[in-house]
C-alpha positions as CSV (number, residue, x, y, z in Angstrom):
1,M,-0.2,0.0,0.1
2,I,1.4,3.5,-0.8
3,V,1.1,5.8,2.0
4,G,1.5,9.8,1.2
5,G,2.3,9.1,-2.2
6,A,5.6,7.5,-1.5
7,M,6.6,3.7,-2.2
8,P,7.0,1.7,1.1
9,S,10.8,0.9,1.9
10,V,12.0,-2.5,2.2
11,I,14.1,-2.8,5.2
12,A,17.7,-3.7,5.1
13,Q,18.0,-7.4,6.2
14,T,20.9,-10.0,6.3
15,Y,20.7,-13.9,6.2
16,R,22.9,-15.8,8.3
17,M,22.7,-19.0,10.2
18,V,22.7,-17.8,14.0
19,P,23.2,-20.3,17.0
20,V,20.1,-20.5,19.0
21,T,22.1,-19.4,22.3
22,D,22.8,-16.3,20.7
23,L,19.0,-15.3,20.2
24,E,16.6,-14.2,23.0
25,P,12.6,-13.6,22.4
26,H,11.2,-10.5,23.1
27,P,10.1,-9.9,26.4
28,E,7.2,-8.0,26.0
29,N,5.7,-10.3,23.3
30,P,2.1,-11.0,24.1
31,H,1.7,-13.9,21.9
32,R,1.6,-17.4,23.0
33,G,2.1,-20.0,20.3
34,D,1.3,-23.8,20.8
35,V,5.3,-24.6,20.6
36,D,4.3,-28.4,20.8
37,V,2.3,-28.3,17.2
38,I,5.2,-26.3,16.2
39,A,7.9,-28.9,17.3
40,A,5.7,-31.4,15.6
41,S,5.9,-29.8,12.3
42,I,9.9,-29.3,12.4
43,A,10.0,-33.4,13.3
44,R,8.0,-34.1,10.3
45,N,8.7,-31.1,7.7
46,G,12.2,-30.0,9.2
47,F,12.8,-26.4,10.1
48,Y,12.0,-23.8,7.2
49,G,12.0,-20.5,7.0
50,T,13.7,-17.8,9.5
51,V,13.3,-16.0,12.6
52,L,13.3,-12.0,12.2
53,V,15.9,-10.8,14.7
54,Q,17.0,-7.1,16.0
55,Q,20.3,-6.8,15.2
56,S,21.3,-4.1,18.5
57,R,19.7,-6.9,20.8
58,M,19.8,-10.0,18.8
59,R,16.3,-10.1,19.8
60,I,13.5,-12.3,18.0
61,I,10.7,-9.9,16.8
62,A,9.0,-12.5,14.8
63,G,9.0,-16.4,14.9
64,E,9.6,-16.8,18.7
65,H,7.7,-19.9,18.8
66,R,9.2,-21.5,16.0
67,W,12.7,-20.6,17.5
68,R,11.6,-22.4,20.7
69,G,10.4,-25.5,18.6
70,A,13.9,-25.6,17.4
71,K,15.5,-25.4,20.5
72,K,13.0,-28.3,21.9
73,H,14.4,-30.7,18.9
74,G,17.9,-29.8,19.6
75,L,18.8,-27.6,16.7
76,V,22.3,-25.8,17.2
77,E,21.4,-23.0,14.6
78,V,18.3,-21.8,12.8
79,P,18.3,-19.0,9.7
80,A,17.6,-15.8,10.8
81,L,17.0,-12.5,8.9
82,I,19.0,-9.7,11.2
83,V,17.2,-6.1,10.6
84,D,18.9,-3.1,12.0
85,V,15.7,-1.2,13.4
86,D,15.5,0.8,17.0
87,D,13.4,-0.8,19.9
88,D,10.2,1.4,18.7
89,A,10.3,-0.5,15.4
90,A,11.0,-3.4,16.8
91,T,8.0,-3.5,18.7
92,R,5.5,-2.4,16.0
93,I,7.0,-5.1,13.9
94,M,6.6,-7.6,16.6
95,L,3.1,-6.6,17.2
96,A,2.1,-6.6,13.3
97,D,3.3,-9.9,12.7
98,N,1.2,-11.4,15.2
99,R,-2.1,-9.2,14.6
100,T,-1.6,-9.5,10.5
101,A,-2.0,-13.7,10.9
102,E,-5.4,-13.4,12.6
103,Y,-6.9,-11.5,10.1
104,G,-6.8,-14.6,7.5
105,A,-9.5,-16.8,7.1
106,Y,-10.0,-20.3,5.7
107,D,-12.3,-21.7,3.1
108,D,-13.6,-24.3,5.2
109,Q,-14.6,-26.9,2.6
110,A,-11.5,-26.1,0.6
111,L,-9.5,-27.1,3.8
112,A,-11.4,-30.0,4.6
113,E,-10.9,-31.6,1.0
114,L,-7.0,-30.7,1.6
115,L,-6.8,-32.4,4.5
116,R,-8.8,-35.5,3.8
117,G,-6.8,-35.8,0.7
118,L,-3.6,-36.3,2.7
119,D,-2.4,-40.0,4.0
120,D,-2.0,-38.5,7.6
121,L,-1.8,-35.1,8.9
122,D,1.2,-35.5,10.8
123,G,3.1,-32.3,10.7
124,T,0.4,-30.1,9.6
125,G,-0.7,-28.8,12.8
126,W,-4.1,-30.3,12.0
127,S,-5.4,-33.4,13.8
128,D,-8.1,-36.2,12.8
129,D,-10.6,-34.3,15.7
130,D,-9.9,-30.7,14.0
131,L,-10.6,-32.6,10.7
132,N,-14.1,-34.3,12.1
133,N,-14.9,-30.9,13.8
134,L,-14.2,-29.2,10.9
135,L,-17.0,-31.4,8.7
136,A,-19.2,-31.4,11.6
137,D,-19.2,-27.4,11.3
138,I,-19.6,-27.3,7.4
139,D,-22.9,-29.4,7.7
140,S,-24.1,-27.4,11.1
141,G,-27.1,-25.0,11.1
142,I,-24.3,-22.1,11.4
143,A,-23.3,-20.6,8.1
144,I,-21.2,-17.5,7.1
145,V,-23.0,-14.8,5.1
146,D,-21.8,-11.6,3.5
147,D,-22.4,-8.5,5.6
148,R,-25.2,-6.7,3.4
149,P,-28.8,-7.0,3.2
150,A,-30.4,-9.9,1.8
151,N,-32.9,-9.3,-1.0
152,P,-36.3,-10.8,-0.2
153,R,-36.9,-13.7,-1.5
154,T,-40.0,-14.2,-4.2
155,A,-42.3,-17.4,-3.7
156,R,-41.6,-20.2,-6.1
157,P,-44.1,-22.5,-7.6
158,D,-43.0,-25.3,-5.2
159,D,-43.8,-23.3,-2.0
160,H,-46.3,-24.6,-0.2
161,D,-47.9,-22.6,2.9
162,G,-44.7,-20.4,3.0
163,I,-42.7,-23.8,3.1
164,Q,-40.0,-23.7,0.6
165,E,-38.1,-27.0,0.0
166,E,-34.5,-26.7,-0.8
167,R,-33.2,-29.7,-2.8
168,P,-29.6,-29.8,-1.3
169,R,-30.9,-30.0,2.3
170,P,-32.9,-33.0,3.5
171,Q,-34.9,-30.6,5.7
172,P,-37.2,-27.4,4.4
173,R,-36.4,-24.1,4.7
174,I,-39.4,-21.7,6.3
175,D,-40.6,-18.5,5.3
176,L,-43.6,-16.4,7.0
177,D,-46.6,-17.1,4.8
178,D,-48.8,-14.3,3.5
179,E,-50.8,-13.7,6.9
180,E,-47.8,-13.8,9.2
181,A,-46.3,-11.1,6.5
182,E,-49.0,-8.7,6.7
183,D,-48.9,-9.0,10.6
184,D,-45.0,-7.9,10.5
185,L,-45.6,-4.6,8.3
186,D,-46.6,-1.3,9.6
187,D,-49.2,0.7,7.7
188,D,-46.7,2.0,5.3
189,G,-45.8,-1.6,4.2
190,T,-42.8,-1.4,6.0
191,A,-41.2,-4.0,8.7
192,E,-42.0,-3.4,12.1
193,D,-38.7,-2.6,14.2
194,D,-39.8,-4.6,17.4
195,A,-41.2,-7.6,15.1
196,P,-40.0,-10.7,16.5
197,P,-38.6,-13.2,14.4
198,P,-40.9,-15.8,12.4
199,R,-40.7,-19.1,14.4
200,P,-40.5,-22.5,12.7
201,K,-43.7,-24.6,12.6
202,A,-44.1,-27.9,14.3
203,G,-42.0,-30.2,12.5
204,V,-40.1,-27.8,10.4
205,T,-36.2,-26.9,11.0
206,A,-35.0,-23.2,10.1
207,D,-31.4,-22.3,9.4
208,F,-30.1,-19.6,11.8
209,L,-27.6,-17.4,9.7
210,I,-25.1,-15.4,11.6
211,T,-22.2,-12.8,10.3
212,L,-18.8,-13.6,11.6
213,T,-15.4,-11.5,11.0
214,A,-12.6,-13.7,10.0
215,A,-11.2,-13.5,13.6
216,E,-14.4,-14.2,15.1
217,H,-15.0,-17.6,13.0
218,T,-11.4,-18.6,13.9
219,E,-12.1,-18.1,17.3
220,M,-15.4,-19.8,17.5
221,T,-14.0,-22.7,15.5
222,T,-11.1,-23.1,18.1
223,L,-13.8,-22.8,21.1
224,L,-16.1,-25.3,19.5
225,S,-13.3,-27.8,19.0
226,R,-12.2,-27.1,22.7
227,I,-15.7,-28.0,23.8
228,R,-15.7,-31.1,21.9
229,A,-12.4,-32.4,22.9
230,R,-13.5,-31.7,26.5
231,D,-17.4,-33.1,26.0
232,G,-17.5,-35.1,23.4
233,D,-18.8,-34.4,19.8
234,A,-21.8,-32.8,21.0
235,P,-24.0,-30.9,18.1
236,T,-23.3,-27.3,17.4
237,T,-26.9,-26.5,18.0
238,H,-26.7,-27.8,21.9
239,I,-23.2,-25.9,22.3
240,V,-24.7,-22.5,21.1
241,L,-28.0,-23.4,23.0
242,A,-25.8,-23.9,26.4
243,A,-24.2,-20.8,25.5
244,L,-27.2,-18.7,24.9
245,R,-29.0,-19.7,28.0
246,T,-25.9,-19.2,30.2
247,Y,-25.5,-15.6,28.8
248,A,-29.2,-15.0,29.1
249,D,-29.3,-16.0,33.1
């Protein structure tokens, strides 16, 4: 990104192998990574890439947990990029490196297919339980939708009493039938602000759609995995309802 009309600079950096004992982690790094997962990747894939090091202090400002994983495996040296920056710049780079990684998101379907295509998940950071939870989430009633107003759905000839069957799903979606829709409109034909959402009719299921940011989606899938690791493969619906009941009390 160009700021103020000037091209961003490329920081001067020197590559070299550095003894692990010559490096120290940044004492103010707030990020806590899973060293065991990183160590497992190193065991299967080897150590790749570099750690980013502040020259004046030989302090790690990016890649601390990869350095810890290397130490755990007894590596004597690691490849490093040495940059000559002051303490303020080092802190900003460290924070940016941690934070920008959180803005990424997965295409869950593509990820599941990629994981299922491997003979095993060793060294990927993913487990069989992770894959099972991912597949369960894909099939759950929680879907990620675009953050924009939805267009009103027009009735189709195969609608019956406001219930529209959607062929990819075994259960039908529901919409308001005409009488309910009229009840939820003001005199001018607009929807009432205080009107409650329509309830599914007996024996019919409904999709509950929520909009999540990439960071919220990552946190939700992580929390679901932790809950299932502790309590077993509970359906997502049960977990969400339990959380809502707790919050409402």
